[in-house]
C-alpha positions as CSV (number, residue, x, y, z in Angstrom):
1,M,-28.4,50.8,-41.3
2,E,-27.5,50.5,-37.5
3,R,-26.6,47.4,-36.3
4,R,-29.3,47.1,-33.9
5,K,-32.0,47.8,-35.9
6,F,-30.8,45.5,-38.5
7,I,-30.5,42.6,-35.7
8,G,-34.2,43.5,-34.5
9,K,-35.0,42.8,-38.7
10,T,-33.6,39.7,-39.8
11,G,-32.5,38.2,-36.2
12,C,-28.4,37.4,-38.0
13,G,-28.5,34.2,-36.4
14,L,-29.6,34.7,-33.0
15,L,-32.2,33.0,-32.6
16,G,-31.4,31.0,-30.3
17,L,-30.1,34.2,-28.5
18,A,-33.4,35.4,-28.7
19,A,-35.0,32.5,-27.9
20,A,-33.3,32.4,-24.7
21,G,-33.4,36.1,-23.7
22,G,-35.8,38.3,-25.8
23,I,-33.3,40.0,-27.6
24,L,-34.6,40.7,-30.7
25,E,-37.9,42.2,-29.2
26,A,-35.7,44.3,-27.2
27,A,-33.6,45.9,-30.0
28,P,-36.2,47.6,-31.5
29,A,-37.5,49.7,-28.9
30,Q,-34.0,50.5,-28.0
31,A,-33.0,51.5,-31.5
32,A,-36.2,53.6,-31.2
33,G,-35.2,55.0,-28.1
34,Q,-38.7,54.3,-26.3
35,D,-38.3,53.3,-22.8
36,Q,-39.0,49.9,-22.2
37,K,-41.1,48.4,-19.4
38,P,-39.8,45.3,-17.4
39,A,-42.1,42.2,-17.9
40,A,-44.8,41.5,-15.0
41,P,-43.2,39.1,-12.4
42,P,-44.5,36.0,-12.3
43,P,-47.6,35.0,-10.0
44,P,-46.8,34.4,-6.7
45,P,-46.6,30.7,-6.1
46,A,-49.7,28.9,-4.0
47,P,-49.9,28.9,-0.6
48,A,-48.0,26.3,1.1
49,Q,-49.8,23.7,3.1
50,R,-49.8,24.2,6.5
51,R,-46.8,21.8,8.1
52,T,-47.7,18.8,10.8
53,R,-46.1,20.2,14.0
54,H,-44.6,17.0,16.3
55,K,-43.8,16.7,19.4
56,I,-40.7,14.6,19.5
57,D,-39.2,13.0,23.1
58,I,-35.9,11.4,23.4
59,E,-35.8,8.5,26.2
60,I,-32.4,6.6,26.5
61,F,-33.5,2.7,26.1
62,E,-30.4,0.6,26.8
63,A,-27.3,1.9,28.4
64,R,-24.3,0.0,30.7
65,P,-25.3,0.7,34.3
66,D,-22.1,2.1,34.4
67,T,-21.8,4.3,32.0
68,W,-20.3,8.2,32.4
69,C,-23.7,10.1,30.7
70,H,-27.0,8.7,30.8
71,K,-28.6,6.1,32.0
72,K,-31.3,4.1,31.1
73,G,-34.8,5.8,31.9
74,D,-33.3,9.5,31.1
75,K,-36.1,11.2,29.4
76,F,-35.4,14.6,27.1
77,E,-37.8,16.9,25.1
78,Y,-36.5,18.3,21.6
79,P,-35.7,21.0,22.0
80,T,-35.9,22.2,25.3
81,D,-33.6,19.5,26.5
82,W,-31.1,19.1,23.6
83,G,-28.2,21.3,25.5
84,K,-28.6,18.3,28.5
85,I,-27.9,15.4,26.1
86,C,-24.1,13.8,25.6
87,P,-22.7,15.4,22.0
88,W,-21.5,12.2,21.0
89,L,-25.2,10.9,21.5
90,R,-26.7,14.1,19.9
91,A,-24.6,13.9,16.7
92,S,-26.0,10.6,16.2
93,L,-29.8,11.5,17.0
94,N,-29.1,15.2,15.4
95,E,-30.5,14.2,11.1
96,F,-33.0,11.4,12.7
97,V,-34.4,14.1,15.1
98,R,-34.5,16.8,12.3
99,M,-36.3,14.0,9.6
100,L,-38.4,13.1,12.5
101,E,-39.4,16.7,13.0
102,M,-40.1,17.3,9.1
103,G,-42.7,14.5,9.1
104,V,-40.4,12.1,7.6
105,T,-41.0,8.1,8.3
106,L,-37.9,6.0,7.6
107,P,-38.7,3.3,6.1
108,W,-36.8,-0.2,8.0
109,M,-38.0,-2.0,10.7
110,Y,-35.3,-3.8,13.4
111,E,-36.2,-7.2,12.7
112,N,-34.8,-9.2,15.1
113,T,-33.6,-7.0,17.9
114,P,-35.1,-5.6,21.1
115,Y,-36.1,-2.7,19.1
116,Q,-39.6,-2.6,18.6
117,K,-40.3,0.7,15.8
118,V,-44.0,2.3,15.8
119,V,-45.2,3.6,12.7
120,D,-48.5,5.3,12.8
121,P,-48.8,7.9,10.6
122,D,-51.7,9.7,12.4
123,G,-50.5,9.3,15.6
124,I,-46.6,8.3,17.3
125,T,-43.7,6.8,15.5
126,T,-40.3,6.0,16.9
127,E,-36.5,5.3,15.9
128,Y,-33.3,4.1,17.5
129,V,-30.3,5.4,17.3
130,R,-27.2,4.2,19.1
131,C,-24.0,6.2,20.2
132,P,-21.0,6.1,18.8
133,D,-19.1,5.9,22.2
134,P,-18.1,2.8,22.0
135,T,-17.9,2.1,26.2
136,A,-21.4,3.6,27.0
137,N,-23.3,0.8,25.1
138,L,-26.5,3.0,24.7
139,V,-29.2,3.5,22.7
140,A,-31.6,6.0,22.5
141,K,-35.4,5.6,21.5
142,I,-36.9,8.7,19.5
143,T,-40.8,9.5,19.8
144,R,-42.3,11.6,17.4
145,T,-46.2,12.6,18.0
146,K,-48.1,14.1,15.8
147,I,-50.1,17.7,17.6
148,G,-51.2,19.7,14.9
């Protein structure tokens, strides 16, 4: 008896492999010389829900008056003005901006600080990020506004 026919009829201890890859089903057809047709592909996933769009604005909320890069009140739109922001501050802002852009709301509040966080799932959400430059004493306020 040919090996393929033997395996196809008896399984010969390959039941685990057969369950994983369909070896037992494929062997008899190959032995008989029949053409095999590939299994139909799975149906496509359900259409994704339309992602909500957000407008991201960055404002320098706090800064030393003599800082070299940004002044209190400077405003930037993301992503249009991203290149105008100091690289140190940009590095600190990056993950926060990306999360807010994707609709994430961070769970913490800024209790006992001058930073008043706003969390409104249907409108505006704010977050505060400090620049790592120890000489700047700079804090940026990120404002996310739902637009769609």
